[in-house]
N, C-alpha and C positions, 0 to 999 in steps of 0.2 A: 446236511447238504442233499438236496433233492435232485435226482437225475431226471432228465426228460426221457421219454420213451426211446428216442433215437440213441441217446448216449448209453442208456441201460442196455439196449440191444447190441450196440457196437462193442460194449465191454464184454458181454456174454459171448458174442461172436468171436472176439479175439481169443478168449479163453478156450473156446471149442477148437478153433483153427490151429491152436498151439499143438494139439495132439493129433488132429485128424488131417491127413493129407492123402491125395489121390495118387496112386501109382498105376503103372501099366497093368499089373496083375489084380489090383484092388482099387479101382477108381472111386472117386467121391461123388455121392449124390447130393447136390446142393439145392436147397429150397429157398425160393423167394415168395413171400406172400404179400400182396397188396390188399387194399380194402375190397376190391372187386374180383381180382384174379389170383391165380396161383401158378407159379412157374417152377419147373424142376429141370435140372440138367446133370448129366454125368460127366465129370471132369477128370482129366489126367493132369495133375498139377506139375509133374516132372516135365512134360512136354509143353504144358500151358495150353492145352487144347480141350475144347468141348467135344465129347464123343457122341453123345445123344442128348436131345432136348425134347421136352413136351410142356405144354401149358394148357390152361383152361380156355385159351383163345384159339386153339386148334379146331379145325372144322368138325372133326368127329366128336369132340367134346361139346362144342357150341351148339351142335344140332340137337342135343338132348335138352329137354326142358326140366331141369332139376335145380335143387338148391346148391349152395357153394360147397357144402360138405360132401355131397354126392359127386359133384364135379371134381373135387380134389381126389377122390378115390378113382375116378375114371382117368385122371391125369397119371396117377401112379400105375395103373394097369397099362396105359398106352406107353408110358416110359419103359416099363418092364418088357413089353413086346418088342419095342425098338432095340432095347439093350440086348435081349436074347438073340435077335437077328444079327446084331453086331458082334456077337460072341462074348458078351459080358454077362456073367451070372452072379458074381460076388462083388459087393460094393461096401463102402463105409458111408454111413448116413450123417450128413451135416445139416442140422436143423436151422442153421443160419441165425442163431440167437433167439429164435422163437421158442415158446414153450412146446413141449411134445404133447400137444393137446389140440382138439378140434380138427381144423383143416390139415395141419401138418401131420397129425397122427393118422388121419384118414388117407392122406397121400402115401404114407409109409406102409400102411396096411394094404392098400391097393397094389403097391409095388411088390409086396410079399406075396399076395395072391397071384400076381402075374408071373412069379417064378424067381424073383431076385432074392438072394440070400444076404442078410446083414444082421 
């Protein structure tokens, strides 16, 4: 039985979210990757609120003329900056069913460089 990409990702995402939840002390960094852009947000699942968000469509990231991999790293750094200003330094990483490879890995490394711990 062959799964489509969407079904495969949904299955992996469900398996990940079973273990990873965002709390007030350790919120969840959720990643969404489309073909052109990448989005990341830090979520408190207990209250059901997005605390901080960043994407490759933000003005500071769009202004740079670079490839998608570099933009993902910039999104990670921008998210880390915003999170530190909001008083968040420790998070749990939710890759959203994507492989920890390429743009998702680049975003995570950018967030680590920015000062987030996970």
